[in-house]
C-alpha positions as CSV (number, residue, x, y, z in Angstrom):
1,X,96.7,110.0,107.5
2,X,99.3,107.8,109.2
3,X,103.0,108.4,108.5
4,X,104.6,105.9,106.1
5,X,107.4,104.1,108.0
6,X,110.3,102.3,106.5
7,X,111.4,98.9,107.7
8,X,114.0,96.5,106.4
9,X,112.9,93.2,104.8
10,X,114.7,91.1,107.5
11,X,113.1,93.1,110.3
12,X,109.7,92.9,108.7
13,X,110.0,89.2,108.4
14,X,111.1,88.8,112.0
15,X,108.4,91.1,113.4
16,X,105.5,90.5,111.0
17,X,103.2,89.3,113.7
18,X,103.9,92.5,115.6
19,X,103.4,94.7,112.5
20,X,100.0,93.3,111.6
21,X,98.0,95.0,114.4
22,X,99.6,98.3,113.5
23,X,98.7,97.8,109.8
24,X,95.2,96.9,110.8
25,X,94.9,100.1,112.7
26,X,96.0,102.1,109.6
27,X,99.8,102.3,109.9
28,X,101.6,101.8,106.6
29,X,105.2,100.5,106.0
30,X,107.6,100.6,103.1
31,X,109.7,97.5,103.1
32,X,113.2,97.9,101.9
33,X,115.9,95.5,100.8
34,X,119.5,96.8,100.9
35,X,118.1,100.3,101.4
36,X,115.9,100.2,98.2
37,X,112.1,100.2,98.6
38,X,110.6,97.0,97.3
39,X,107.0,96.8,98.8
40,X,104.4,98.7,100.7
41,X,102.6,97.0,103.6
42,X,99.2,98.7,103.7
43,X,95.8,98.0,105.3
44,X,93.5,95.8,103.1
45,X,91.2,98.1,101.0
46,X,93.5,101.1,101.4
47,X,93.1,104.1,99.2
48,X,96.0,103.0,96.9
49,X,94.4,99.7,96.2
50,X,90.9,101.3,95.8
51,X,92.3,103.9,93.4
52,X,94.0,101.2,91.3
53,X,90.7,99.3,91.1
54,X,88.8,102.4,90.2
55,X,91.3,103.3,87.4
56,X,91.1,99.8,86.0
57,X,87.3,99.9,86.0
58,X,87.3,103.3,84.4
59,X,89.6,102.0,81.6
60,X,87.5,98.9,81.0
61,X,84.4,101.1,80.7
62,X,86.2,103.4,78.3
63,X,87.4,100.5,76.2
64,X,83.9,99.0,76.1
65,X,82.4,102.4,75.0
66,X,84.9,103.3,72.4
67,X,83.8,102.5,68.9
68,X,86.5,101.8,66.3
69,X,86.3,103.7,63.1
70,X,86.9,100.7,61.0
71,X,88.4,97.2,61.3
72,X,92.1,97.5,61.8
73,X,94.7,95.2,60.3
74,X,97.7,95.6,62.7
75,X,100.0,93.7,60.3
76,X,99.2,96.0,57.5
77,X,99.8,99.1,59.7
78,X,103.2,97.7,60.7
79,X,104.2,97.1,57.1
80,X,102.9,100.5,56.1
81,X,105.2,102.1,58.7
82,X,108.2,100.4,57.3
83,X,108.2,102.5,54.1
């Protein structure tokens, strides 16, 4: 697995064309602004993105399969909780 490198936002902007081949080959970068991480530059279809999509799909399937016990009146539940 490639090492995650840190690069400042200004440097990333200035050298983006040079970074792209590195990213395509698997290198990952964390882009910082004033020393704080703000974004990750990852290859398209990377494990992080795939894991996110898989989690979303799993949640959608779960929500589609779950059967509610009875119709739920959210407003009534809120009022009930105010007692």
